[in-house]
C-alpha positions as CSV (number, residue, x, y, z in Angstrom):
1,M,-11.1,5.6,-19.0
2,I,-8.5,6.1,-16.3
3,E,-7.3,9.3,-17.9
4,E,-10.9,10.5,-17.9
5,K,-11.2,9.6,-14.2
6,I,-8.1,11.6,-13.4
7,A,-9.4,14.6,-15.3
8,S,-12.8,14.3,-13.5
9,L,-10.9,14.7,-10.2
10,N,-9.3,17.9,-11.5
11,I,-5.9,16.3,-11.5
12,L,-3.4,17.2,-14.2
13,L,-0.5,14.8,-14.6
14,P,2.7,16.9,-15.1
15,V,5.5,16.2,-17.5
16,P,7.7,13.9,-15.3
17,P,10.8,15.6,-14.0
18,K,14.3,14.2,-14.9
19,P,16.0,12.1,-12.2
20,A,17.9,14.1,-9.6
21,G,20.5,11.4,-9.1
22,S,22.1,8.4,-10.6
23,Y,19.0,6.3,-11.3
24,I,16.3,5.9,-13.8
25,P,12.8,7.0,-12.9
26,V,11.0,3.9,-14.2
27,T,12.1,0.3,-15.0
28,R,10.1,-2.5,-16.4
29,T,10.6,-6.3,-16.2
30,G,7.9,-8.4,-17.8
31,N,4.5,-7.0,-16.8
32,L,5.8,-5.2,-13.7
33,V,6.7,-1.6,-13.7
34,F,8.8,-0.1,-10.9
35,V,8.5,3.7,-10.4
36,S,11.3,5.2,-8.4
37,G,10.5,7.4,-5.4
38,Q,8.8,10.6,-6.2
39,I,8.7,13.7,-4.0
40,P,6.1,16.4,-3.9
41,V,7.4,18.5,-6.7
42,K,5.1,20.8,-8.7
43,E,6.4,22.9,-11.6
44,G,10.0,22.2,-10.6
45,K,9.6,23.2,-7.0
46,V,9.3,21.1,-3.9
47,E,5.8,22.1,-2.6
48,F,5.9,20.4,0.8
49,Q,9.0,20.5,3.0
50,G,9.7,19.7,6.6
51,K,9.0,17.2,9.3
52,V,5.6,16.0,10.5
53,P,4.1,17.2,12.8
54,T,6.6,19.9,13.9
55,D,6.9,21.7,10.6
56,V,4.0,20.3,8.6
57,S,0.6,19.1,9.8
58,I,-0.8,15.7,9.2
59,E,-3.4,17.2,6.8
60,T,-0.7,19.1,4.8
61,A,1.4,15.9,4.7
62,Q,-1.6,14.1,3.2
63,Q,-1.6,16.7,0.4
64,A,2.1,16.0,-0.1
65,A,1.4,12.3,-0.4
66,K,-1.3,12.9,-3.0
67,L,1.1,15.1,-5.0
68,C,3.7,12.3,-4.8
69,V,1.2,9.8,-6.3
70,I,0.4,12.3,-9.1
71,N,4.1,12.4,-9.9
72,V,4.4,8.6,-9.7
73,L,1.5,8.3,-12.2
74,A,3.1,10.8,-14.5
75,Q,6.2,8.8,-14.6
76,L,4.2,5.6,-15.1
77,R,2.2,7.1,-18.0
78,A,5.4,8.3,-19.6
79,E,6.8,4.8,-19.6
80,I,3.7,2.8,-20.7
81,G,1.8,5.4,-22.8
82,S,-1.6,5.2,-21.1
83,L,-2.7,4.5,-17.6
84,D,-5.5,2.3,-19.0
85,K,-2.8,-0.3,-19.4
86,V,-2.5,-0.7,-15.6
87,S,-4.1,-3.9,-14.5
88,K,-3.1,-3.6,-10.8
89,I,-1.3,-1.4,-8.4
90,V,0.8,-4.0,-6.6
91,R,2.8,-2.1,-4.0
92,V,3.2,1.4,-2.6
93,S,6.1,2.4,-0.3
94,G,5.6,5.7,1.6
95,F,8.3,7.5,3.5
96,V,7.4,10.3,5.8
97,N,9.9,12.9,7.1
98,S,9.0,12.5,10.7
99,A,9.8,14.0,14.1
100,S,11.4,11.3,16.3
101,D,8.2,11.0,18.4
102,F,5.7,10.9,15.5
103,Y,4.1,7.5,14.9
104,E,1.1,8.2,12.6
105,Q,2.8,7.7,9.2
106,P,0.0,5.4,8.0
107,K,-2.5,8.3,8.3
108,I,-0.4,10.2,5.8
109,I,0.2,7.4,3.3
110,N,-3.5,6.6,3.5
111,A,-4.1,9.7,1.4
112,A,-2.0,8.2,-1.3
113,S,-3.7,4.8,-1.1
114,D,-7.1,6.4,-1.1
115,L,-6.3,8.4,-4.2
116,L,-5.1,5.3,-6.0
117,F,-8.3,3.5,-5.1
118,E,-10.4,6.5,-6.2
119,I,-8.6,6.5,-9.6
120,F,-8.3,2.8,-10.3
121,G,-11.1,1.2,-8.2
122,E,-10.4,-2.4,-7.2
123,K,-7.2,-2.4,-9.4
124,G,-5.9,0.4,-7.1
125,K,-5.9,-1.8,-3.9
126,H,-2.3,-2.6,-3.0
127,S,0.1,-3.8,-0.4
128,R,2.0,-1.1,1.3
129,I,4.6,0.2,3.8
130,A,4.4,3.5,5.6
131,V,7.7,4.4,7.2
132,G,9.0,7.3,9.3
133,V,12.4,8.6,8.3
134,A,14.8,11.1,9.8
135,S,15.1,13.1,6.5
136,L,14.2,13.0,2.8
137,P,15.8,14.5,-0.3
138,L,15.5,18.3,-0.5
139,N,13.8,18.2,2.9
140,S,10.6,16.8,1.3
141,T,7.8,15.9,3.6
142,V,6.9,12.6,1.8
143,E,8.4,10.3,-0.8
144,I,6.5,7.5,-2.6
145,D,7.5,4.8,-4.9
146,M,5.2,2.2,-6.6
147,I,5.1,-1.2,-8.4
148,A,2.3,-1.6,-11.0
149,E,1.3,-4.5,-13.1
150,V,0.5,-3.6,-16.7
151,S,-0.9,-5.3,-19.7
């Protein structure tokens, strides 16, 4: 059902990339699955780089946030086998590569939250943090991690 919903939105979940550092991309404890931060990588390349709003517009950063969620879901599916096993998106943390005078990070991470709600419905509603940071790995515009409850 969730996989069909994703396909209906013309979203193709990629093969998850290997970690770029000394960590594992997903860890599970009980019925909680923690997905490490994902950046906006597509086909092995960072698609969105730079600071908001000096290098990247809010609208473009929103696209980056959506791509991060797609990569998070790819990692999650690789771990649990099917996204139909997700019973709740618990928490989303969003980090925005921000100019020092930019204060609208929630507008960017809203795009990620809205996509999760569109895919999972009520199960996609979650707690969240949206933080501006001075830089992100590989000069990514956005990084997102997630905690999900699974059956």
